N, C-alpha and C positions, 0 to 999 in steps of 0.2 A: 504493500500500500504506500510505499515510498514516503515514510515519515520524514526523512531528512529533506526531501524535495519540498514537502508540505511546509516544514518549518522555514525553509528558505523563501518560499512564496509568501508566507505570512509575514516575513520580515521585510519584504520588498517595499511596502508602503512607507516604511521608516525612512527611505531615501528622500522622501518629500520633506522631511524635517530639517534638511539643510538650508531651506529657504527662510523666509521671514517667519519667526515662531508665532506671530500673531496674525499671519495672513490666511487667506482662503485656502491655499494649498494644504496647510497643516490641518485645517478643519476637515478638509476632504479626506486626509489621511486617517483621521479618527473615525470618520464614517465608514471608510473602507474596512478598517479593522473590526468595527462593530458588526458590519454586514458579513464579514468573514466568520465571525463567531456565530451569528445567527444562522447563516447558510450551512455551516458545519453541523449544527444541531438539527436542522431540517433534513440534512442529508442522512443522518442516522436513521430517520424513519423512511424517507423517500428512496435514497440510494441503496442503503443496506437492508431496509425492511420492506421495500416494495409498496409503501403506502404514500399517498399524497396528502399531507396534513395541512389543509387550508385554514385550520384553526390556529396556526403557529403565531401569527401576529397578535391575535386576541389574547393568547396565553402570555405572550411577551408584554402586552399592554397592561395586563393585570398586575404583574410585578412592578412595572413602571409607576402606575398610579399608587399602589400600596407604598412603595419606597418614597415617592414624593410626599405623600401625606404624612408619613411617619417623620420625615425630616423637617417639613415645613410647619406642621401643626402640632406634632408631639415632641418636637425638639430632639429627635434621635440623631445619633451619628449615622452618616451614610454607611459606614462599615458594619453597623448593626442592622440598619434597615434593609440593606441589600440582601443578606442571607434570608431575612424574613420574607421578602418579596419573592425570592427564588423558591423557597419552600412552598409558599402559597401557589405560585405558578405550577410547580410540579404536582401538587395535590389536585389543582384544577384540571391540568392536562390528563392526569390519571383518571379523574372522575369522568371527563368528557370522552375518554377513550372507550369506556365500558359499553355504552350503547352503540358505538359505531365500529368497534374493533372486529366484530364478526362479519362485517360487510366486506365486499371485495371490489376492487377496481373502481369503475365509474360510480358505483353506489356509495362507496366509502368517500370518494372525493366530493360527491354531491352532499352527503351528510355533513362533511366538513364546511362546505360553503354555507349551509343553513346555520350551523352552530356559530360560525364566524360572524355572520350577519346578526345573529341574536346577541353576541357579545358586544358588537359595535353599538347596537341599539341600547343595550344595558349601560354602556359607558356614557351615552348621551343623556339617558334619563335618570342618572344618578349624579346630578350636579354637585351634591355635597362632597363627593369624592373626586369627581373629574372636572368640575366646573363646566360641564356640558360642552357644547361646540366651541365655546370660548377657549377652553383648555387651561392648563396650568402654566403660568409664566414665572420668570425669575427663580428658576430652580437652581440652587447653588451647586457649584462644582464640589467634588469630594475634597475633604481637607486632610491634612497630615500635620500633626503637631500644632493644630489650631490655625494653620494657614492653607488657603486653597491651593490645590495642585495645579500648576499652570503648565501650558505647553512649553516645551515638547515632552515634559515628564509624564503628563497624563496620557499622551498617545503611546509612549513607551510602556506604561503600565497596562494599557488596553492590549497592546501587542503581546505582552507577557501572558495575559489572561487567555488570549486567542491561542497562543502556542501551547499552553498548558491544557486547554480544552481539546485541541487536536491530538495532543499526545495521549490524553485520557481516552478519546474515542479510538485511537489506534490500539491501545492496550485492551479495550473492551472487545474490539473486533478480532483480536488474536486469542481471546478467551473462548471457552465452550459456548458461552452465551452468544457471542458474535457469530460463531459457526452455526448455531441453531437459527439465529435471526436470518442469516443468508440462505440457509436451507429452506426456511419458511417462505422467503421471497421467491425462491426458484420453483418450489413445488409444495404448496401448502398441504394438499391432500396426502402426498407421500410422507411429509413430515409428521402429520398426525398418525399415519399408519406405523411410523417408526417409534411412536411413543413420545414425541415432543409435545409439550404443553404449549400449544400455539398462543393461546390467550395470555398465559403468564409471561411468556417471552416478549410478546408485543407490548403488554402492559408495562413491563420493566423498561422497554425501549422508549415508550411514551413518557414514563416518569423521568428518565435521564434527559431526553430531548427537551421536555418542558422545563427542567431545571436550567438547561443551557439557554432556552428562550427567556426565562426569567432573568438570568444574568445579563443577557444582551439588552433586554428592555430596561432594567434598572440603570445600567451603565449609559445607555442612549439618553435617557431622560436627564441625567445629571451632566452629560457631556454637552448636549444641545441647549439645555436650559428651558425647553418648552415641549410639552406633550399635549395632545388632544385626542379625542376618539378617532379622528381621521388619520392620526399618526399610526394607528394599529388596525386599519380596516383590511378588507379582503385584498385590496390592490397590493398591500405590502406583502401579504402572504404569497401572492402571485409573483411579485418581483423576486422574493427570496427563492421561490421554486425555480424561476427562470435562471437565476444565478447558478443554482445547482445543475440544472439541465444543460446550460451552455458550457459550464466548466467541465462537467463530467460526473454524473451521479455514481455512487458506489465506490468512490475513491476519496482519499484524504485531500488530494491536491485540487480536484475539480471544483468544489464549492469556493475555495480560496481564490482560484483563478477567475471564476465567474464573478465574484464580488469585486475583484480587482479591476475587471474590465467594465462592468455595468454600473457600479456605484458612481463614478465620475460623470457619466453621460448627462444627467440633468443639469450639471453645472457647465459642462462644455457647450451644451445646446440650450442654455437657459433663455436665450432670446428667440429660439425656434423650437418651442415645446412639441410641435407636431412632428419634428424630425425624430425626437426621442421615441415617440409612440410608434413611428414607422420602423425605427431600428428594433425596438422591442418585438413588434409583430413579425418583422422579417427574421429576427433571431429565432423565434418560436418555430416558424416554418422551416428554416434551414436545419435546426437541430432535429426536428421530427423527421424530415425527409432525408437528410444527408449525414447528420452527425449524431446518431443515437447514443454514442458513447461520449459526446461532448468534445470540446477542444483538447482536453488532456488525453482522451482516448485516441484522437487523431495524431497527437504528438507521439504517443507511445507506438502507434503503428508505423509512423515515419521513422522512428528511431530503431525499430526492430528489423 
C-alpha cells in the first residue's frame, strides 16, 4: 500500500509554507491537509470497504459544531473539546450505520444521501447549537501555552495528524480486520459463507472512519474560523468521494493525491466558478470511463 509514498505525498503541501506565512497559499495548504485527512477516512469505507458513505460530511459537521460550542460557550480547551467531538462523531457514525449497513451498492448510497440531507436539515433547525444558516463565526485557533498556534506551525501540526492517520489506516489494513474488510468488499456472500461477521467488521470500519471524520471536522472549524450547515452538506461528501475516486480508491496514496489536486481548484478558478463545476463533472466521467483505479493506479501501471 506504499506507506512511504503516502507519507511523502502528505508532506508535499508543506512546500507551500515557504511563501508568505500569512498568505492565501499557506491557507490552501491547511485545507489540502485537512481534505487529505478526511478523504483518507472516507477511503477506509469506500476504497477498502466497498461502501459509498455520503453521510461523511454530516458526521464531520457534528464534531465541528460540538467542538465549537464547547470552546466558545463552555470555555473548554480545544485539546479537550476535540476528542469529545471525535467520540460523538464516531458514536453517531456507528448508530447511522446500523440501519443502512445491510444494504448494498446503489441502495446503500441512496440511504446515505437521505441521512445526509436529514443531518443538514437538523443543523439548520437547531440554531442554538449551529446558529442556523448564519453559522458560527470567530472560532478561535487552537492554543498552546495560552497562545494561538499561528502559521506555519499549525499547518505542520495538521500535516502530522494526517501522516499519523494514514499510518494508522495502513496498520489496520495489514491486520486481520483489514483483510476481512477487503474480503467483504470483493465478495460479501463468500465472506459470510467463510464465517466472517460482515456486520461487525463494517460497523468497526464505520466507527474508525467516523472518528477520522470527527477529527477532520473539528480541526477544519478551528482552522477556518467559520462553520455553517452548508459547510457539511451532501456536496462536501460528494467532493470528498471525488477526491478518493480521482486519486485512486483502495490505496493509501490515492485519497492524498486526489485532495492535493482538487482542493486548490476553487481558489484557482474563483473568478470562473462554472469552470470548476465543468472540471469536477469531467473528472467524474473520465474516472468512471477510463481510470477506474484513479490516477495512482495509472501511475502504478506506467511504472510496472
